C-alpha positions as CSV (number, residue, x, y, z in Angstrom):
1,M,-56.8,-128.2,-17.3
2,S,-55.5,-125.6,-14.9
3,E,-52.8,-126.5,-12.3
4,A,-54.1,-126.9,-8.8
5,G,-52.8,-124.8,-5.9
6,V,-53.4,-123.5,-2.5
7,S,-51.9,-120.2,-1.3
8,M,-52.4,-117.5,1.3
9,T,-53.2,-114.6,-1.1
10,E,-53.5,-112.1,1.7
11,P,-53.5,-112.4,5.5
12,G,-56.1,-114.9,6.5
13,V,-57.3,-115.7,3.0
14,L,-56.5,-119.2,1.8
15,R,-57.2,-119.6,-1.9
16,L,-57.8,-122.9,-3.6
17,A,-57.3,-122.9,-7.3
18,G,-57.4,-125.1,-10.4
19,V,-58.6,-128.7,-10.6
20,L,-59.1,-130.5,-7.3
21,D,-59.0,-134.2,-7.7
22,Y,-57.2,-137.3,-6.5
23,R,-54.0,-136.2,-8.2
24,S,-53.7,-132.8,-6.6
25,G,-55.4,-133.5,-3.3
26,P,-52.6,-135.0,-1.1
27,A,-50.1,-132.2,-1.9
28,L,-52.8,-129.5,-1.4
29,R,-53.8,-131.0,1.9
30,K,-50.2,-130.8,3.2
31,E,-49.6,-127.3,1.9
32,G,-52.9,-125.9,3.2
33,K,-52.4,-127.4,6.6
34,A,-49.0,-125.8,6.9
35,L,-50.4,-122.4,5.7
36,I,-53.2,-122.6,8.3
37,A,-50.7,-123.4,11.0
38,A,-48.5,-120.5,10.1
39,C,-51.3,-118.0,9.8
40,R,-51.5,-115.4,12.6
41,E,-55.0,-114.2,11.8
42,S,-57.9,-115.2,14.2
43,R,-60.2,-115.8,11.2
44,L,-59.7,-117.6,7.9
45,V,-61.5,-117.2,4.6
46,F,-61.4,-120.3,2.4
47,D,-61.7,-118.8,-1.1
48,C,-62.8,-121.3,-3.7
49,S,-63.5,-118.7,-6.5
50,S,-60.5,-119.9,-8.5
51,V,-61.4,-123.6,-8.5
52,A,-61.9,-124.7,-12.1
53,K,-63.3,-128.2,-11.3
54,S,-63.7,-130.3,-8.2
55,S,-64.4,-133.9,-7.4
56,S,-65.3,-135.0,-3.9
57,V,-61.5,-134.5,-3.1
58,G,-62.1,-130.7,-3.1
59,L,-64.8,-131.0,-0.5
60,S,-62.6,-133.3,1.5
61,L,-59.9,-130.7,1.4
62,L,-62.2,-128.0,2.6
63,L,-63.4,-130.2,5.5
64,G,-59.8,-130.9,6.4
65,F,-58.9,-127.2,6.3
66,I,-62.0,-126.4,8.5
67,R,-60.8,-129.0,11.1
68,D,-57.3,-127.5,11.0
69,A,-58.7,-124.0,11.6
70,Q,-60.9,-125.2,14.4
71,A,-58.0,-127.0,16.0
72,A,-56.0,-123.8,15.9
73,G,-58.9,-121.9,17.5
74,K,-59.6,-119.8,14.4
75,G,-63.0,-118.8,13.0
76,W,-63.6,-119.4,9.3
77,E,-65.9,-118.8,6.4
78,L,-66.2,-120.0,2.8
79,R,-66.2,-117.8,-0.2
80,G,-66.9,-118.6,-3.9
81,M,-67.7,-122.3,-3.6
82,P,-68.3,-123.5,-7.2
83,D,-71.5,-125.3,-8.2
84,D,-69.9,-128.8,-8.5
85,M,-68.6,-128.6,-4.9
86,R,-71.9,-127.3,-3.7
87,E,-73.7,-130.2,-5.4
88,I,-71.4,-132.7,-3.8
89,A,-71.9,-131.1,-0.4
90,G,-75.7,-131.3,-0.9
91,V,-75.5,-135.1,-1.7
92,Y,-73.7,-135.6,1.7
93,D,-76.0,-133.2,3.5
94,L,-73.1,-130.9,4.5
95,D,-74.7,-127.6,3.8
96,E,-75.0,-126.7,7.4
97,V,-71.5,-127.8,8.2
98,L,-70.1,-125.6,5.5
99,A,-72.2,-122.7,6.5
100,G,-69.9,-122.1,9.5
């Protein structure tokens, strides 16, 4: 298993990485919210290309980060969402929400 993490890899690009599950979710939520609040860019990219595995917690994190971006008046887009996250989004009919 790869360690989970969230980081601002370049200005405006928030990268989620590793295994997103109930163990990693709470800390990632807190870290990501702080990174979004500190970001000076007007648009954020949520980059999921380094996610190794995700439960519904990963999708919940993304939705929380989207709310944080919207509350800060920032635009956003998703990049590299893995198949398991996309399948979970489909079950909950969130495709349009995640399309931005």
